[in-house]
N, C-alpha and C positions, 0 to 999 in steps of 0.2 A: 793859254790862259794860266796864270799863276794865282794861287790863293794862299794867303797866310792865315793860319789859325793859331790863336793864342788861348791857352787854357789857364785860368787862374784858380787858385784855391785847391780844393780836394780834386785830385786827378785820378781817383780810383776807378771812375767810370769813363776815363778818357778814351779808351779803346772803343767802347760802345758809342760814345758821342762822335768819334771820328768816323766810324762806320756809317752812322746815320747821316753825317754831313756828306760823305762821299756818295751815298745813295741819293741824297737830295740833289747834289750837283749833277750826277749822271742823268737823273730823271728830268731835270729842268734846263739842261743845255743840250743843244743838238750840234752834231758835227756838220761840216759842210756836206759831207756825203749824205747824211740824213735830210738836210735841207734841200739838196738838189733832187733827191728822190721824191720827196713830198711835193715840191713845186711841179715837177714833171708829171707826177700822178694826178695832182689837182687839175692840171691843164689837159688831162686826158692823153698824154703822150706816152705813158706806160701804164700797164694794168696792175702789175705786182712787182715785188722786189726781185723775184726770180728773173722776170723779163728785163728789168733794169740792169741786173748783173750781167746778163747775157748780151743784150742788145746795145746797151750804152757803154758798158765797161769791158766787154769782151772777156768776161770771167765766167767761172763756174756759177751755176744758178744759185748756189748757197753762199757765194762770196759776200754779198751785202749783209746777210743775216749774221755771218761770223764776225764781220768787221764791227757791226753795231753792237753785237753781244759783248765783244771785248773792248768796246769803247774807242775803237780806232777810226781814223778818218781815211781819206783817199791815200793810196800809195801814189808815188809819182807816176808810175806806169798807168794806173787806173785813171788818174786825173787827166793825163795826156790822151788816153783812149776816149774818155768821156768827152773831152773837148773836141776831139775829131768827130765823134758821133753827133754832137750837138751841131757843129758846123755843117756836117753833111745833111742833117735834117733841115737846117735853115736854108740850105741851097735848093732843097726839093720844092717843086712847084705845088701850089695849092694848099699851103698850110694857112690855117686861120690866124687872125690877129692875136688872139689870146695865146695860141700855141707859140707864135713868133716871139711874143713878149716873154714868155716863160723860158724859151730857149736862149734868148739874148741875155736875160738876167742870169741864167745858169752859166752861160759862157763867160760873162764878165766876172762873176764870183770865182769861177775856176781859174781864170787868168790872174786875178788878184792873189788867190791862194798860192798858185804856183810861183808867182813872183815874190811874194812875201816870205813864203816858207822855204822855197828851193832856189830862189834867184833865177827862175826861168822867165825870160822876157816875153816869149811868144812861142807858139807851137805851129808848125807848118803841116 
């Protein structure tokens, strides 16, 4: 996402205004990483960010917290691992319909992200 900000007139408070704008944007936009975690948590597929980091991303339990704190999204490796984890859970027997929908939605979003951002067509 790109945002153009134009200040007119007195720019003596531009730094403060820009800081406020940046804070507003960070608070009101979610990365795909955050969206994925929230969707899976809402569907009951993960209980907390630490579990999501470990079980879906194959990362240290604090990885999600660090990424979101610094405003970062999925790394390529984390997105690929998450996609593999989602597919593994989709193949498991006995998942409920709401869980299946959440997993499929996350899978599609990750595939689009990988394709649009990194030109990855699919992950095996």
